[in-house]
FIDRENLO-383339 format. One line per 3 residues: number of its first residue (from 0); their letters; for each residue x, y, z of C-alpha. Coordinates in steps of 0.02 Angstrom, whole numbers, plus 50000, padded with zeros to 5 digits. Each point is the difference from the previous one (the first is absolute). Example, Ala and Ser with C-alpha at 12.3 -4.5 7.8 and 13.67 -1.06 7.14 Angstrom:
# residues 2
0	as	50615:49775:50390 | 50069:50172:49967 $
This chain:
# residues 384
0	mdf	51796:56568:55952 | 50131:50088:50127 | 50097:50119:49951 $
3	nfs	50096:50035:50150 | 50194:49962:49999 | 50090:49855:50054 $
6	seq	50119:49972:50145 | 50147:50005:49866 | 49932:50147:49915 $
9	yll	50010:50061:50185 | 50165:49936:50038 | 50059:50112:49842 $
12	rds	49955:50114:50060 | 50053:49997:50168 | 50169:49988:49923 $
15	ard	49986:50144:49882 | 49965:50101:50139 | 50152:49955:50107 $
18	lfs	50087:50045:49859 | 49951:50173:49931 | 49988:50046:50192 $
21	aia	50189:49960:50004 | 50039:50101:49851 | 49874:50121:49948 $
24	gpg	49861:50098:50097 | 49987:50189:50026 | 50193:50037:50037 $
27	var	50067:49918:49836 | 49857:50066:49914 | 50047:50186:50054 $
30	tay	50196:49956:49936 | 49923:49963:49847 | 49917:50158:49973 $
33	rdk	50186:50063:50013 | 50112:49848:49902 | 49834:49962:49872 $
36	atv	50078:49841:49908 | 50126:49966:50111 | 49890:49924:50131 $
39	aer	49929:49883:49872 | 50163:49940:49963 | 50061:49946:50183 $
42	lra	49823:49939:50010 | 50009:49870:49864 | 50135:49904:50079 $
45	pla	49876:49923:50159 | 49837:50007:49910 | 50087:49881:49860 $
48	ehg	50082:49888:50162 | 49842:49971:50072 | 49890:49949:49820 $
51	mlg	49921:50149:50008 | 50074:50052:49799 | 49967:49831:49954 $
54	agv	49807:49978:50056 | 49942:50015:49811 | 50127:49912:49921 $
57	pea	49960:49793:49980 | 50072:49888:50104 | 50102:49917:49861 $
60	lgg	50090:50156:49979 | 50047:50041:50172 | 49834:50072:50072 $
63	sgl	49848:49965:50088 | 49869:50026:49890 | 49886:50086:50113 $
66	spl	49829:50037:49938 | 49935:50190:50034 | 49900:49921:50144 $
69	dma	50145:49934:50078 | 50087:50177:49973 | 49846:50105:50067 $
72	lif	50062:50006:50173 | 50164:50025:49946 | 49950:50163:49928 $
75	eas	49922:50031:50120 | 50144:49983:50135 | 50101:50105:49860 $
78	gas	49862:50146:50019 | 49995:49984:50182 | 50208:50023:49998 $
81	llp	50011:50138:49877 | 50113:49918:49910 | 50097:50086:49865 $
84	ypl	50046:49850:49868 | 49884:49960:49840 | 49944:49836:50080 $
87	met	49835:49990:49887 | 50067:50056:49833 | 50131:49866:50036 $
90	yva	49866:49861:50039 | 49885:50053:49849 | 50166:50022:49879 $
93	ara	50058:49821:50072 | 49816:49924:49954 | 50006:50087:49828 $
96	lar	50172:49917:49953 | 49948:49828:50060 | 49829:50003:49899 $
99	gsq	50061:50093:49856 | 50105:49913:49844 | 50113:49883:50076 $
102	spl	50178:49986:49939 | 50166:49974:50098 | 50037:50174:50031 $
105	qdr	49835:50033:50073 | 50045:49856:50115 | 50164:50070:50048 $
108	lge	49916:50174:50046 | 49879:49915:50105 | 50122:49907:50103 $
111	ava	50109:50194:49992 | 49844:50074:50077 | 49963:49884:50143 $
114	agd	50200:50005:50055 | 49999:50178:50000 | 50106:50002:49864 $
117	etv	49898:50152:49902 | 49891:50124:50078 | 49817:49989:49916 $
120	tvg	49856:50137:49966 | 49885:50018:49885 | 49960:50156:49878 $
123	wgs	49814:50031:50043 | 49961:50163:49936 | 49976:50090:49811 $
126	pdg	50042:50179:49974 | 49822:50064:50040 | 50018:49961:50171 $
129	lft	49875:49833:49978 | 50051:49834:50000 | 49977:49923:49842 $
132	gtg	50097:49911:49873 | 50041:50165:49891 | 50165:50087:49996 $
135	vqa	50127:49924:49942 | 50016:49902:49807 | 50094:49886:49928 $
138	vgs	50072:50055:49829 | 50090:49922:49860 | 50046:49792:49974 $
141	spv	50194:49974:50019 | 50020:50059:50119 | 49812:50065:50099 $
144	rly	50051:50168:50068 | 49906:50077:50146 | 49939:50188:49997 $
147	grr	49880:50091:50148 | 49969:50008:50183 | 49949:49901:50133 $
150	tfv	49956:50091:50176 | 49959:49942:50183 | 50155:49870:49992 $
153	pfa	50042:49950:50204 | 50182:49985:50036 | 50068:50034:49822 $
156	aaa	50146:50075:50032 | 50038:49821:50083 | 49962:49889:49895 $
159	sli	50055:49883:49878 | 49838:49933:49929 | 49867:50089:49964 $
162	vmp	49826:49920:49924 | 49884:50092:49895 | 49893:49994:49880 $
165	vew	50038:50099:49813 | 49901:50031:49832 | 50025:49889:49854 $
168	kaa	49901:49997:49875 | 50122:49871:49884 | 49962:49880:50157 $
171	ggi	49810:50016:50009 | 50000:50166:50122 | 50050:49981:50167 $
174	alv	50137:49904:50084 | 50109:49965:50146 | 50164:50035:50011 $
177	rvd	50168:50012:50130 | 50135:50139:49975 | 50141:50025:50093 $
180	pra	49975:50209:50051 | 50203:49997:50003 | 49990:49965:49792 $
183	egi	50066:50112:49878 | 49844:50118:49917 | 49902:50002:50195 $
186	dvv	49988:50149:50105 | 49946:49975:50181 | 49906:50154:50052 $
189	ale	49968:50031:50194 | 49813:50068:50035 | 49937:50085:50158 $
192	sld	49922:49860:50103 | 49881:50054:50164 | 50077:49827:50072 $
195	gsy	50188:50022:50015 | 50035:49842:50057 | 49932:49938:49828 $
198	ply	50096:50093:49869 | 49914:50003:49829 | 50091:50042:49833 $
201	ale	49950:50008:49810 | 50117:49904:49867 | 50000:50092:49833 $
204	fhg	50053:49884:49857 | 50084:50081:49845 | 50042:49851:49904 $
207	ael	50057:49849:50136 | 50026:49861:49901 | 49862:49853:50037 $
210	tpd	50068:49837:49984 | 49883:49846:49954 | 50037:49900:50184 $
213	avv	49933:50183:50094 | 49841:49958:49940 | 49900:49919:50154 $
216	gyg	49834:49976:49901 | 49888:50069:49868 | 49830:50064:50022 $
219	rel	49909:50106:50142 | 49955:49844:50087 | 50164:49994:50096 $
222	fve	49997:50198:50062 | 49809:49979:50066 | 50058:49838:50094 $
225	mrs	50129:50105:50071 | 49901:50156:50044 | 49870:49872:50075 $
228	taw	50125:49928:50094 | 50060:50163:50063 | 49853:50082:50040 $
231	aal	49939:49859:50128 | 50202:50018:50085 | 49967:50188:50005 $
234	afe	49824:49973:50091 | 50107:49899:50144 | 50128:50123:49989 $
237	alg	49890:50143:50037 | 49921:49902:50116 | 50164:49952:50099 $
240	aae	50042:50209:50019 | 49812:50031:50057 | 50011:49863:50155 $
243	eaf	50163:50056:50052 | 49951:50186:50008 | 49848:49949:50077 $
246	sat	50079:49889:50114 | 50109:50104:50040 | 49855:50160:50029 $
249	vey	49900:49892:50094 | 50160:49968:50155 | 50024:50200:49981 $
252	vkv	49834:50047:50027 | 49985:49878:50166 | 50172:50092:50076 $
255	req	49979:50182:49937 | 49903:50111:50137 | 49892:50143:49982 $
258	fgq	49883:50071:50131 | 50057:49880:50112 | 49944:49864:49904 $
261	pvg	50076:49886:49849 | 49951:50062:49859 | 49924:49829:49913 $
264	rfq	49864:50046:50129 | 49917:50119:49902 | 49865:49960:49903 $
267	avk	50062:50098:49847 | 50162:49876:49995 | 49897:49848:50036 $
270	hta	49908:50031:49831 | 50140:50038:49918 | 50094:49842:50052 $
273	add	49846:49893:49966 | 49965:50068:49840 | 50196:49962:49945 $
276	yll	49994:49811:50077 | 49861:49963:49898 | 50078:50089:49844 $
279	ves	50171:49886:50015 | 49879:49827:50053 | 49912:50033:49822 $
282	arv	50146:50048:49920 | 50069:49798:50064 | 49858:49930:49928 $
285	agr	49978:50086:49835 | 50210:49968:49990 | 49996:49816:50042 $
288	yaa	49836:49951:49860 | 50107:50086:49889 | 50178:49919:50040 $
291	wav	49892:49834:49996 | 49927:50027:49833 | 50167:50057:49897 $
294	sed	50067:49841:50067 | 49875:49916:49932 | 50021:50077:49842 $
297	gae	49807:50029:49963 | 49917:50097:49884 | 49949:50122:50150 $
300	apl	50185:50019:50070 | 50032:50179:49918 | 49828:50063:50053 $
303	yaa	50009:49970:50173 | 50194:50034:50006 | 49945:50182:49946 $
306	lak	49857:49997:50131 | 50115:49949:50143 | 50144:50133:49952 $
309	sya	49877:50133:49986 | 49912:49970:50140 | 50162:49952:50116 $
312	sea	50095:50146:49926 | 49873:50129:50055 | 49969:49943:50170 $
315	art	50176:49996:50043 | 49987:50174:49943 | 49875:50041:50123 $
318	vts	50061:49890:50139 | 50198:50079:49990 | 49932:50178:49989 $
321	dai	49877:49978:50161 | 50152:49925:50053 | 50101:50172:49979 $
324	qlh	49852:50114:50087 | 49983:49868:50157 | 50170:50012:50029 $
327	ggi	49974:50213:50012 | 50145:50109:49971 | 50126:49873:49998 $
330	gyt	49927:49890:49861 | 50026:50144:49878 | 50193:50014:50056 $
333	wds	50150:49902:49905 | 50046:49905:50176 | 49819:49927:49975 $
336	dmh	49981:49838:49927 | 49826:50016:49916 | 50066:50110:49861 $
339	lyf	50093:49844:49931 | 49842:49900:50027 | 49894:50149:49910 $
342	kra	50130:50025:49851 | 50004:49803:49969 | 49828:49986:49982 $
345	wrv	49970:50149:49894 | 50147:49932:49900 | 49902:49805:49993 $
348	aae	49825:50093:49957 | 50085:50111:49844 | 50087:49818:49941 $
351	lgt	49916:49928:49842 | 49854:50124:50012 | 49935:50083:50154 $
354	piq	49840:49938:50052 | 49885:50141:49920 | 50077:49919:49803 $
357	ire	49999:49825:50057 | 49808:50008:50061 | 49946:50100:49832 $
360	qma	50080:49851:49905 | 49930:49881:50098 | 49805:50111:50006 $
363	rlv	50013:50005:49802 | 50011:49813:49971 | 49864:49953:50118 $
366	ldg	49875:50143:49947 | 50066:49940:49807 | 49934:49817:50052 $
369	tgp	50194:49948:49923 | 50024:49895:50164 | 50146:49991:50114 $
372	fks	50177:50081:49919 | 50083:49907:49850 | 50160:50020:49933 $
375	tap	49956:50127:49866 | 49889:50097:50107 | 50048:50182:50051 $
378	vgg	50045:49983:50184 | 50126:50130:50121 | 49959:50136:49890 $
381	gda	50002:49936:49837 | 50034:49866:49875 | 50143:49858:50044 $
């Protein structure tokens, strides 16, 4: 079995790298720290023009219908460029819209997403700080109204379409719905985020109306599938940030001199660089298998996606932290790019469950003999 990427997938990566280097990078990330979602609004048009926003939209609706394995190297490039846009959320939300209950409106939404007419994100978090399906309840019948709170919603202030789970007893438990954060009865509240180029918000619902055509699908399976796809994507985003920081650090220690020679010749520096290289390459292998498993829709996909995300994000935290150390005094300054990659790595590590939270759930399943993650299993810190 060949798990290597194809020549077409490498071409997609090269195209994404060229685009992201032109529209993103550390300079744009710094601007996003100040201007928040304004930068994302400016990036939407070029991303749509180059087909990035339609990657999760079926070809019949104007997208390209790329698989998670096709997208893996693109997400790696987004991490390397510190892209300040909810590209992963757009992709997983578009796939959910396509796989949910079909309707002419859903088809039109898919076309709008691919064209860049909608800024899309996902309401990942529950009020308890975890990433479960709880927090917002759908009550009543005519009309159905939403009450409660979702947290950790990237770029909600710039979004026009947010996909999220709600608790709905009348519909059998959990439903995946789409909401417009600008609608009456919804407040968007800014949250503090370590990575200022990736702003986070909370959504507070005070009786917002949920129309029947806003339901993407019923049951927790869609949300669990979205989360598995997102885990695999985040593994590659973490890999991209780590690899970029590592490469820049290697070049720096080659030219930075101390005691009459480049610091890269010192044994301690060599050992740190070697350890970081091993982490980067190991994360690449884990991410590649996870992306393949998710693309194949296998029963093991959630387990290996969780493994890849927890390992790659923890590796990225270590590599970017070492990058700051190996840059010496300048590594701790605002003018250095290293802190931008460090903060991106820590944001990715916290999103959809920290490495510790995810590994704890994996260990419980293995020790209990219940096998790979299932749609009913508690994942990422709690039940879906």
